[in-house]
C-alpha positions in Angstrom: 34.7 26.3 -22.8 36.4 28.7 -25.4 39.7 30.5 -24.9 40.9 34.0 -25.5 43.2 34.1 -28.6 45.4 36.8 -27.1 46.0 35.6 -23.5 44.9 32.0 -23.7 42.6 32.2 -20.6 39.3 30.5 -20.5 36.3 32.8 -21.2 32.6 32.5 -21.1 30.7 32.1 -24.4 28.5 35.1 -23.8 31.5 37.5 -23.1 32.2 40.2 -25.6 35.6 41.2 -24.1 38.2 39.1 -22.3 38.3 40.3 -18.7 41.9 39.3 -18.3 43.5 41.1 -21.2 40.7 43.3 -22.5 40.8 41.9 -26.0 37.6 41.7 -28.1 36.3 38.2 -28.5 35.2 36.9 -31.8 31.7 35.7 -32.4 32.9 32.1 -32.4 34.6 32.6 -29.1 31.9 34.5 -27.2 28.6 32.9 -28.5 29.4 29.6 -30.1 29.5 30.7 -33.7 26.3 32.6 -33.7 26.7 35.6 -35.9 24.4 37.7 -33.8 26.1 39.3 -30.7 24.9 41.7 -28.1 27.0 44.5 -26.7 26.7 45.7 -23.1 28.0 49.2 -23.6 26.9 51.0 -20.4 25.3 50.7 -17.0 21.7 50.0 -16.3 20.5 52.1 -13.4 18.4 55.0 -12.5 18.1 57.5 -9.7 20.3 56.1 -7.0 22.8 53.4 -7.8 24.2 53.7 -4.2 20.8 52.6 -2.8 20.6 49.6 -5.2 17.7 51.2 -7.2 18.8 49.4 -10.5 16.6 49.6 -13.6 17.2 49.9 -17.3 18.4 53.4 -18.1 21.6 53.3 -20.1 24.5 55.6 -19.0 27.3 55.3 -21.4 30.6 54.8 -19.6 30.0 57.5 -17.0 32.9 57.0 -14.5 30.8 58.0 -11.5 27.9 55.7 -12.6 30.3 52.8 -13.3 31.9 53.2 -9.9 28.6 53.3 -8.1 27.4 50.1 -9.9 30.7 48.4 -9.1 30.3 49.3 -5.4 26.9 47.7 -5.5 28.5 44.6 -7.0 31.2 44.4 -4.4 28.6 44.9 -1.7 26.6 41.9 -3.0 29.8 39.9 -3.4 30.6 40.5 0.2 33.8 42.4 -0.6 32.4 45.5 1.1 29.2 46.2 2.9 27.0 49.3 3.2 27.3 49.6 7.0 30.0 51.8 8.4 32.3 50.0 10.9 34.0 53.0 12.5 32.3 55.9 14.2 33.8 59.1 13.0 35.1 61.5 15.5 32.9 64.5 16.0 34.0 68.0 17.2 31.2 70.5 18.1 31.9 73.6 20.0 29.6 74.0 22.9 28.6 77.5 24.1 30.8 78.8 26.8 29.3 78.3 30.3 31.3 80.7 32.5 31.1 80.3 36.3 28.4 82.3 37.9 29.0 84.9 40.7 27.0 85.8 43.8 24.4 88.4 42.9 24.1 87.3 39.3 20.7 86.8 37.8 19.7 83.3 36.6 16.7 81.4 35.5 15.6 78.3 37.4 13.9 75.3 35.6 11.0 74.4 37.9 10.2 70.7 37.9 6.8 71.5 39.3 5.9 74.1 36.6 8.0 72.4 33.9 9.2 75.7 32.7 11.9 78.3 33.3 11.4 80.9 36.1 13.2 84.2 35.8 14.2 86.8 38.3 16.2 84.3 40.3 19.6 85.2 41.9 22.7 83.4 43.0 23.3 83.8 46.7 26.2 81.4 47.2 28.9 79.6 45.2 29.7 76.3 46.8 33.1 74.6 46.8 31.8 71.7 44.7 30.8 74.0 41.9 27.1 74.0 42.7 25.1 77.1 43.5 22.5 78.2 46.0 19.8 80.4 44.4 16.7 82.3 45.4 13.5 81.6 43.4 10.6 84.1 43.8 7.3 82.4 44.1 3.8 83.9 44.7 4.1 85.8 48.1 7.4 84.2 49.1 11.0 83.5 48.1 12.3 80.0 48.1 16.0 79.0 48.3 17.3 76.1 46.2 20.5 74.6 47.4 23.3 72.8 45.5 21.9 73.3 42.0 24.0 73.2 38.8 24.0 74.8 35.4 22.1 72.8 32.9 19.0 72.4 30.7 16.9 69.9 32.7 14.4 70.3 35.5 16.0 71.5 38.7 18.9 73.3 37.0 19.8 76.9 36.4 21.1 78.9 33.5 22.4 82.5 33.1 19.7 85.0 32.7 21.7 86.6 29.8 21.3 84.4 26.7 24.3 82.4 25.7 23.7 83.3 22.0 23.0 86.6 20.3 21.0 87.5 17.3 23.1 87.0 14.2 25.3 84.3 15.7 26.4 81.5 13.3 25.4 78.2 14.9 24.9 74.5 14.3 21.4 73.5 15.2 20.3 70.0 16.1 17.3 69.9 13.7 14.2 68.8 15.6 16.5 67.1 18.2 17.0 64.3 15.7 20.8 64.3 15.9 21.5 65.9 12.6 23.2 69.3 12.8 22.7 72.1 10.2 24.3 75.4 9.7 22.1 78.5 10.5 21.8 81.9 12.1 20.1 83.0 15.3 17.3 85.3 14.2 15.4 85.8 17.4 15.7 85.2 21.2 12.4 84.4 22.8 11.3 85.4 26.3 11.4 81.8 27.5 15.1 81.5 26.6 14.7 79.6 23.4 16.0 80.6 20.0 14.6 80.9 16.5 17.1 79.6 13.8 17.1 80.4 10.1 19.0 77.5 8.5 21.2 78.0 5.4 19.1 75.5 3.4 16.0 77.7 3.7 14.3 75.9 6.6 13.6 77.7 9.9 13.0 76.3 13.4 11.3 78.1 16.2 11.8 77.9 20.0 14.9 75.8 19.9 16.3 75.0 23.3 19.9 76.2 23.8 21.0 72.6 24.6 20.4 71.8 20.9 22.6 74.7 19.7 26.4 74.9 19.2 28.6 77.7 18.1 29.6 77.1 14.5 33.3 76.0 14.4 35.5 78.5 12.6 37.4 77.2 9.7 40.2 78.6 7.5 41.7 77.5 4.2 44.3 74.9 4.9 42.7 73.6 8.1 43.1 69.8 8.7 39.6 68.2 8.8 37.6 65.1 8.5 34.8 65.2 6.0 31.8 63.0 5.6 32.5 61.8 2.1 29.5 62.4 -0.2 27.3 62.2 3.0 27.7 58.4 3.0 28.6 58.4 6.7 32.3 57.7 6.2 34.8 60.4 7.4 38.1 60.8 5.6 41.0 63.2 6.4 41.9 66.1 4.2 42.3 69.9 4.1 40.0 72.8 3.4 40.8 73.9 -0.1 38.3 76.7 -0.4 35.5 78.4 1.5 32.6 79.7 -0.5 30.3 82.6 0.2 27.4 80.2 0.9 29.5 78.7 3.7 30.1 75.4 1.9 33.7 74.3 1.4 35.9 72.4 -1.0 37.7 69.5 0.6 41.0 68.3 -0.7 41.3 64.7 0.6 44.6 63.2 1.5 44.2 60.6 -1.3 44.0 63.3 -4.0 40.2 63.2 -4.3 38.4 66.5 -4.3 34.8 67.2 -3.2 33.3 70.6 -3.6 30.3 72.4 -2.0 30.5 70.4 1.3 28.3 71.9 4.0 29.7 72.7 7.4 27.6 70.0 9.0 29.6 67.3 7.2 33.0 68.7 8.4 34.8 68.0 11.6 38.0 69.9 12.6 41.1 68.0 13.6 42.6 69.9 16.5 46.4 70.3 16.4 46.7 69.3 20.0 44.5 66.2 19.7 47.0 63.4 19.2 44.4 60.7 19.2 42.5 62.2 16.4 45.7 63.1 14.5 46.8 59.5 14.8 43.5 58.2 13.6 43.6 60.5 10.5 47.1 59.3 9.7 46.3 55.6 10.1 43.2 56.0 7.9 45.3 57.8 5.2 48.0 55.1 5.4 45.5 52.3 5.0 43.9 54.0 2.0 47.3 54.7 0.5 48.2 51.0 0.6 45.0 50.2 -1.4 45.6 53.0 -3.8 49.2 51.9 -4.4 47.8 48.4 -5.3 45.4 49.9 -7.8 48.0 52.2 -9.3 49.9 49.1 -10.5 47.1 48.7 -13.0 47.0 52.4 -13.9 50.4 53.2 -15.6 48.9 56.5 -17.0 47.9 57.7 -13.5 44.5 58.6 -14.8 42.8 57.7 -11.5 40.7 55.0 -13.2 40.9 51.4 -14.1 38.7 49.3 -16.4 36.0 47.0 -15.1 37.9 44.2 -16.9 40.9 44.9 -14.8 38.9 44.9 -11.6 37.3 41.6 -12.8 40.7 40.1 -13.1 41.7 41.4 -9.6 38.6 39.9 -8.0 38.8 36.5 -9.8 42.5 35.8 -10.3 44.5 37.7 -7.7 44.9 37.3 -4.0 44.6 34.5 -1.5 40.8 34.0 -1.9 39.7 35.0 -5.4 36.0 35.2 -6.1 34.3 32.7 -8.4 34.5 33.9 -12.0 30.9 32.9 -12.9 29.6 34.7 -9.8 31.4 38.0 -10.6 30.5 37.8 -14.3 26.8 37.1 -13.6 26.6 40.1 -11.2 28.5 42.5 -13.5 26.2 41.4 -16.4 23.1 41.9 -14.2 24.1 45.4 -13.3 25.1 46.3 -16.9 28.7 46.9 -16.1 30.6 46.8 -19.4 34.1 45.4 -19.3 35.3 48.4 -21.3 33.9 50.9 -18.7 36.3 52.9 -16.5 35.8 53.3 -12.7 37.3 55.7 -10.2 39.5 53.5 -7.9 39.9 56.3 -5.4 36.2 56.1 -4.5 36.6 52.3 -4.4 39.5 52.6 -2.0 37.5 54.7 0.3 34.8 52.1 0.5 37.3 49.3 1.0 39.1 51.1 3.8 35.8 51.9 5.6 34.7 48.3 6.0 
């Protein structure tokens, strides 16, 4: 096996650059004296490198593209994986459900009719927080005892809607669990709401159980943000609020992400010590990784070369990865040893797994 003339390390015959010192290898070193050499100057991928959709479109030393391709490589090497290991804390503000009073009008969700009945009235407030209500039926009035406020059959709700037209809300789109920012545009006679979402979609007859008041944010607020919508939440501060209700997030690690929708942001309450501690521990863990990378970034550019990462993976640590395995994968993904990658993004992935 040939050696690098500058650092003396063993290198593969097909390598154009030494991954240990970054020096260019001569033809005799990297392909056994053959005067024809091939250069891998970019990254082969198209559409979505994060999803592993790798093809043969060249992107010349694009830091974002290089970083994405490296993350795929680390995933396949088992250094990281694509499944989040920590459930991010979520903070949604439910509509206020004030206690009801005797004589107050309510709606009753009839299990028999499977719909809300109006013109009902609270006739008693019980010590356990339940209510007795009258429910008008055809030709008679029934009394329901010990009912609670809710959205399921056999429960009651205030006759006055909890939301008003124009309210800014987060709606659970089609009850699928994903919340999107929107505005209440109409209140229907059955107590449901029509929502116009900020992305242009609309949803009609949305039950109030799927709607939450939009949290109020200010510049400087401490938050978690779903980084690039990958499902991993990282702490930071709101750096700017835009007219379209998106925000710029200044992450604790110095990374910045702009145009982040409200649905990807979670407030960190000042009085929630558990969430505060979680944010600090996450930042500290990421800082340790960043400090390790900064050793190889004396210019503080925020990037390191793929060659340097190659050396870290194959020559540093208690359990280095096989050189041939890393080189084969880097070559397959078209990762040039000269390419630069954003190690702040890499640190986020490492701390999330």
